[in-house]
C-alpha positions as CSV (number, residue, x, y, z in Angstrom):
1,X,51.8,-0.2,42.9
2,X,52.7,-2.0,39.7
3,X,50.0,-4.6,40.4
4,X,47.4,-2.0,40.9
5,X,48.3,-0.3,37.6
6,X,48.4,-3.4,35.5
7,X,45.3,-5.0,37.0
8,X,42.8,-2.5,35.6
9,X,39.5,-4.3,34.7
10,X,38.2,-4.2,31.2
11,X,34.4,-4.6,31.6
12,X,33.2,-2.5,28.7
13,X,34.3,-5.1,26.1
14,X,31.7,-7.8,27.0
15,X,29.0,-5.1,27.1
16,X,30.0,-3.9,23.7
17,X,29.9,-7.5,22.3
18,X,26.6,-8.0,23.9
19,X,25.2,-4.9,22.3
20,X,26.6,-5.9,18.9
21,X,25.0,-9.3,19.2
22,X,21.7,-7.7,20.1
23,X,21.9,-5.4,17.1
24,X,22.8,-8.4,14.8
25,X,19.8,-10.4,16.1
26,X,17.5,-7.4,15.5
27,X,18.8,-7.0,12.0
28,X,18.4,-10.7,11.3
29,X,14.8,-10.7,12.6
30,X,14.0,-7.6,10.5
31,X,15.3,-9.4,7.4
32,X,13.2,-12.4,8.1
33,X,10.1,-10.3,8.7
34,X,10.7,-8.4,5.5
35,X,11.1,-11.6,3.6
36,X,7.9,-13.1,5.1
37,X,5.8,-10.0,4.2
38,X,7.4,-9.9,0.8
39,X,6.4,-13.5,0.1
40,X,2.9,-12.7,1.4
41,X,2.7,-9.8,-1.0
42,X,3.8,-11.9,-4.0
43,X,1.2,-14.6,-3.2
44,X,-1.7,-12.2,-2.6
45,X,-0.7,-10.1,-5.6
46,X,-0.8,-13.1,-7.8
47,X,-4.2,-14.2,-6.5
48,X,-5.6,-10.7,-6.9
49,X,-4.3,-10.4,-10.4
50,X,-5.7,-13.7,-11.6
51,X,-9.1,-13.1,-9.9
52,X,-9.3,-9.6,-11.4
53,X,-8.8,-11.0,-14.9
54,X,-11.4,-13.7,-14.4
55,X,-14.0,-11.3,-12.9
56,X,-13.5,-8.7,-15.6
57,X,-13.3,-11.0,-18.7
58,X,-15.3,-14.1,-17.8
59,X,-17.9,-12.8,-15.2
60,X,-18.6,-9.5,-17.0
61,X,-18.2,-7.2,-14.0
62,X,-17.2,-3.6,-14.8
63,X,-13.8,-2.2,-13.6
64,X,-15.4,0.6,-11.7
65,X,-17.7,-1.7,-9.8
66,X,-14.9,-4.1,-8.9
67,X,-12.7,-1.3,-7.8
68,X,-15.4,0.1,-5.6
69,X,-15.9,-3.3,-4.0
70,X,-12.2,-3.6,-3.3
71,X,-12.0,-0.1,-1.7
72,X,-15.2,-0.6,0.3
73,X,-14.1,-4.0,1.7
74,X,-10.6,-2.5,2.5
75,X,-12.3,0.4,4.3
76,X,-14.6,-1.8,6.3
77,X,-11.8,-4.3,7.3
78,X,-9.5,-1.4,8.1
79,X,-12.2,0.3,10.3
80,X,-12.6,-3.0,12.2
81,X,-8.9,-3.3,12.8
82,X,-8.6,0.4,13.8
83,X,-11.4,0.0,16.3
84,X,-10.0,-3.3,17.7
85,X,-6.5,-1.8,18.1
86,X,-7.9,1.3,19.9
87,X,-10.2,-0.7,22.2
88,X,-7.5,-3.3,23.1
89,X,-5.1,-0.6,24.4
90,X,-5.2,-0.4,28.2
91,X,-6.4,2.8,29.8
92,X,-3.9,4.7,31.9
93,X,-5.0,6.2,35.1
94,X,-4.2,9.8,36.1
95,X,-1.4,8.8,38.5
96,X,1.0,11.6,37.6
97,X,2.0,14.3,40.1
98,X,1.3,18.0,39.6
99,X,4.9,18.7,38.6
100,X,4.8,16.0,35.9
101,X,1.5,17.4,34.6
102,X,2.8,21.0,34.5
103,X,5.9,19.9,32.6
104,X,3.8,17.9,30.2
105,X,1.5,20.9,29.5
106,X,4.5,23.1,28.9
107,X,6.0,20.6,26.5
108,X,2.7,20.3,24.7
109,X,2.5,24.1,24.3
110,X,6.0,24.2,22.9
111,X,5.3,21.5,20.3
112,X,1.8,22.7,19.4
113,X,2.8,24.7,16.4
114,X,5.0,22.0,14.9
115,X,2.3,19.4,15.5
116,X,-0.3,21.4,13.7
117,X,2.0,21.9,10.7
118,X,2.7,18.1,10.7
119,X,-1.0,17.3,10.9
120,X,-1.8,19.6,7.9
121,X,1.0,18.0,5.9
122,X,-0.3,14.5,6.8
123,X,-3.8,15.4,5.8
124,X,-2.7,16.8,2.4
125,X,-0.7,13.7,1.8
126,X,-3.7,11.5,2.7
127,X,-6.0,13.3,0.3
128,X,-3.4,12.9,-2.5
129,X,-2.9,9.2,-1.6
130,X,-6.7,8.6,-1.7
131,X,-7.0,10.1,-5.2
132,X,-4.0,8.2,-6.4
133,X,-5.2,4.9,-4.9
134,X,-8.6,5.2,-6.5
135,X,-7.0,6.1,-9.8
136,X,-4.6,3.2,-9.5
137,X,-7.3,0.6,-9.0
138,X,-9.4,1.9,-12.0
139,X,-6.4,2.0,-14.3
140,X,-5.2,-1.4,-13.3
141,X,-8.6,-3.0,-13.9
142,X,-9.0,-1.1,-17.3
143,X,-5.7,-2.5,-18.4
144,X,-6.7,-6.0,-17.4
145,X,-9.9,-5.7,-19.3
146,X,-8.1,-4.9,-22.6
147,X,-4.8,-6.9,-22.5
148,X,-3.5,-10.1,-21.0
149,X,-2.5,-10.4,-17.4
150,X,1.0,-11.4,-18.4
151,X,1.4,-8.2,-20.5
152,X,0.1,-6.1,-17.6
153,X,2.8,-7.6,-15.4
154,X,5.4,-7.0,-18.1
155,X,4.5,-3.3,-18.1
156,X,5.2,-3.3,-14.4
157,X,8.9,-3.7,-15.3
158,X,8.9,0.1,-15.6
159,X,8.4,0.4,-11.8
160,X,12.1,0.9,-10.9
161,X,12.6,3.8,-13.2
162,X,9.4,5.5,-12.0
163,X,10.3,4.9,-8.4
164,X,13.8,6.3,-8.8
165,X,12.4,9.5,-10.4
166,X,9.6,10.0,-7.9
167,X,11.8,9.3,-4.9
168,X,14.3,11.9,-6.2
169,X,11.5,14.5,-6.7
170,X,9.4,13.9,-3.6
171,X,11.8,12.5,-1.0
172,X,15.1,14.0,-2.4
173,X,16.7,10.6,-2.5
174,X,19.4,10.2,-5.0
175,X,20.2,6.8,-6.7
176,X,23.7,5.9,-7.8
177,X,24.7,5.9,-11.4
178,X,25.2,2.1,-11.7
179,X,21.7,1.4,-10.4
180,X,20.2,3.8,-13.0
181,X,22.3,2.3,-15.7
182,X,21.1,-1.2,-14.8
183,X,17.5,0.0,-15.5
184,X,18.2,0.7,-19.2
185,X,18.2,-3.0,-20.3
186,X,14.9,-3.4,-18.4
187,X,13.3,-0.6,-20.4
188,X,14.7,-2.0,-23.7
189,X,13.3,-5.4,-22.9
190,X,9.9,-3.8,-22.2
191,X,9.8,-2.1,-25.6
192,X,10.6,-5.4,-27.3
193,X,7.9,-7.3,-25.4
194,X,5.4,-4.5,-26.1
195,X,5.9,-4.7,-29.8
196,X,5.9,-8.5,-30.0
197,X,2.8,-9.0,-27.7
198,X,-0.1,-10.6,-29.6
199,X,-2.7,-9.1,-27.3
200,X,-1.3,-5.6,-27.6
201,X,-4.0,-2.9,-27.3
202,X,-3.3,0.9,-27.1
203,X,-5.9,1.5,-24.3
204,X,-4.6,-1.4,-22.2
205,X,-0.9,-0.4,-22.8
206,X,-1.3,3.2,-21.7
207,X,-3.6,2.3,-18.9
208,X,-1.1,-0.2,-17.5
209,X,1.8,2.3,-18.0
210,X,-0.2,5.1,-16.2
211,X,-1.2,2.7,-13.5
212,X,2.5,1.9,-12.9
213,X,3.5,5.5,-12.7
214,X,0.7,6.4,-10.4
215,X,1.3,3.4,-8.2
216,X,5.0,4.3,-7.8
217,X,4.1,7.8,-6.8
218,X,1.6,6.4,-4.3
219,X,4.2,4.2,-2.8
220,X,6.7,7.0,-2.4
221,X,4.1,9.3,-0.8
222,X,2.9,6.6,1.6
223,X,6.6,6.1,2.6
224,X,6.4,9.6,4.1
225,X,3.6,9.0,6.5
226,X,3.5,5.3,7.1
227,X,5.7,5.7,10.1
228,X,3.4,8.4,11.5
229,X,0.0,6.7,11.1
230,X,0.9,3.0,10.8
231,X,-0.1,0.7,7.9
232,X,-3.6,-0.1,9.3
233,X,-4.7,3.5,9.7
234,X,-3.0,4.5,6.5
235,X,-4.8,1.8,4.6
236,X,-8.2,2.7,6.2
237,X,-8.0,6.5,5.5
238,X,-6.8,6.1,1.9
239,X,-9.5,3.5,1.2
240,X,-12.2,5.9,2.4
241,X,-10.8,8.8,0.3
242,X,-10.5,6.4,-2.7
243,X,-14.2,5.5,-2.4
244,X,-15.1,9.2,-2.3
245,X,-13.2,9.8,-5.5
246,X,-14.6,6.6,-7.2
247,X,-18.3,7.2,-6.4
248,X,-18.9,9.8,-9.1
249,X,-17.4,7.6,-11.8
250,X,-19.3,4.6,-10.6
251,X,-22.5,6.6,-10.5
252,X,-22.1,7.9,-14.0
253,X,-21.4,4.4,-15.4
254,X,-24.2,2.7,-13.6
255,X,-27.0,5.3,-14.2
256,X,-28.2,3.5,-17.3
257,X,-28.3,0.2,-15.4
258,X,-29.9,1.5,-12.2
259,X,-33.4,0.1,-13.0
260,X,-32.0,-3.4,-13.1
261,X,-30.4,-2.9,-9.7
262,X,-33.4,-1.6,-7.8
263,X,-35.9,-4.1,-9.1
264,X,-37.2,-6.2,-6.2
265,X,-37.2,-9.4,-8.3
266,X,-35.6,-12.5,-6.9
267,X,-34.3,-13.7,-10.2
268,X,-31.3,-11.3,-10.0
269,X,-29.9,-12.6,-6.7
270,X,-30.9,-16.2,-7.4
271,X,-29.1,-16.2,-10.8
272,X,-26.3,-18.8,-10.6
273,X,-24.1,-16.5,-12.7
274,X,-24.5,-13.6,-10.1
275,X,-23.9,-15.9,-7.2
276,X,-20.8,-17.3,-8.8
277,X,-19.6,-13.8,-9.5
278,X,-20.2,-12.8,-5.8
279,X,-18.0,-15.7,-4.7
280,X,-15.2,-14.6,-6.9
281,X,-15.5,-11.0,-5.7
282,X,-15.5,-12.1,-2.1
283,X,-12.3,-14.0,-2.5
284,X,-10.8,-11.2,-4.6
285,X,-11.4,-8.4,-2.0
286,X,-9.9,-10.6,0.7
287,X,-6.8,-11.1,-1.4
288,X,-6.7,-7.4,-2.3
289,X,-6.9,-6.4,1.4
290,X,-4.1,-8.8,2.3
291,X,-2.0,-7.5,-0.6
292,X,-2.4,-3.8,0.5
293,X,-1.5,-4.6,4.2
294,X,1.6,-6.6,3.2
295,X,2.7,-3.8,0.8
296,X,2.4,-1.1,3.5
297,X,4.4,-3.3,5.9
298,X,7.1,-3.9,3.3
299,X,7.4,-0.2,2.8
300,X,7.8,0.4,6.5
301,X,10.3,-2.4,7.0
302,X,12.5,-1.9,4.0
303,X,13.7,0.8,1.6
304,X,11.7,1.8,-1.5
């Protein structure tokens, strides 16, 4: 009897260790994936920033036209990815029993009201994101047209304070006091850099500051629905809405130059300056698309 009492097997311990090792491996892979996409975002963001500055200052392209090209290319590439992902999914045959179908229909009826409310919330968030994304592109390009690219990046140092504020208002996320206190030296350094910048311009400064605030609000709002739609669909829908918001501005700016665009002369397309600008724009829109995808993936994998 004593042997039977003392020889109780302890099997849950290896299972617990195995589960802990699996969780540790998943966390390690998630960190590696986040680091990879963060590096991709830094590289593509740097390429987009430099090409934006070259196209706006040296090639003479307007900020509205460049922003429309970026949004249009992102929408087209996003549509291709959405179509490819939907067509590559295998079709499931109706191999369910009548009991399963009845239970499924009852579950769908119970969750119909909550699903409709969730869809309306997602649609409203998408409309707001489309407007914010179009405004972000225009403001960022306007700031680059007036001030140096380094100064625009310096203004982006205000991103943490805007993100903390918008996350508290929109997502009800509170930030600890030491983190908020650590942002004060950043803001002081920003003020010093702004006053000592040689290429300081009021329009460029306020455009860069507004761009930063709107971009932080856009990131916080996209955090709400990126897990529901996914980064590909979210990028596609917001690009379409951003184009819709940008078209009136672009049409108003290019009305005076419409005659030069509709003339069937071959000198416009054969102009070496135009061809060189088109090459820059093509590389720019590819970098911008990769930057947007990596940014959405970073938001889904890590905290704000």
